[in-house]
N, C-alpha and C positions, 0 to 999 in steps of 0.2 A: 230962861230956865226950862221952858217947854221943849225947846230944841235939844237941849242936853238930855232930857228924859227920853225923847223920841230916839235919839242916837243911841243912848244906852240900851233901850229896849231892842233896837235893831241888832246891836252887837251881841246882846245876850241871846237873841233868837238864832243868830248865825252860829254861835258857840254851841247851843243846844242841838242844832241840826247836825253839826259835825260829830257830836257825841253819838247821836242816834244812828248816823250813817255807818258807823263802824260795825254794827250788827244789824241785820235785817230781820224783821218778824214775818214769819210765814204761818198762816193758820191752817192746821190740819186736825181733823176730827174734834173741832171745838177747843183745841189746845194750841196756844201760840208757841211756836218754836223759834228761838233765836238762832239764826244761822251766822256762823263766825268762821274766820280764817285761822283762829287760834283757840286753844283751850283756855277758858277763863273761869275764875272764881272771884266773885265780887261780894263784898259785904252788903252792898245795896240790894242784891238779889236774894239774900237769905230770907226764908219764910214765904217766898212767892211761888214755890213749887214750879219753878221755871224749867222747861226743857230747852236744852241747847244742843245744836247740831254743829259739830266742829269738823272741818275738813283740813287735814294737814297738808304740808307741801308736796307729799307724794300722792295726794289724791284720796287717801283713806279717810272715810267718814266715821265719826263716833257720835252717838247721841247719848246724852246723859241728863239726869235730873240734878239740877244745881244744888238742891237741898241735901240730897243723898251724898253727893260729892263733898259738900261742905262738912257734913257730919263726920265723914270718914277722915277728911284732911284737917279738921279744925285744930287739933293740937299742933300739927306741923305748921299750919298757916300762921297761927298766933305767935310762933317763934321766929318767923321770917321778918326781917326789917322792911322789905318791900311791902308786905301786907300791912304791917303796922303803919307805915307812912302813907301808902296810896290806897289802902283798903281793897286791894285787888292783887290777884296772882294770875299770870298768863304764861303759856308755853306754846310755841308755834310748831314744834316738830312732832310731838307725841303727847299722850296723856301721862301723868305721873305714874311711876312704877307701882305705888301703893294702890292704884285704882285698876290696874290691868286685869286682874283676875276677879273683879267684883261685878255684881249686878248693879248697873248704874241707872237703869230706867225704872 
């Protein structure tokens, strides 16, 4: 039984490390900024006032406050099947049109 628990813990740690490595945290001015290769809105980040820095495939960088983005997109997100199922929305090429003329930090 102990061997099974040890193996399960090791597998869970590996899975958690994979999830963490998708985004890296960088501390600037006492604020942690998540750096990402894609625009992301996650239900798990709501309420954490998280700053995210997203660099698209063309090399353009956007920085946004996750909570501000979520509040602007909330109605649209809740109607998306992907957000209902995975509690996450991502885009790799650009930020959504609804956010392009908004103050996001």
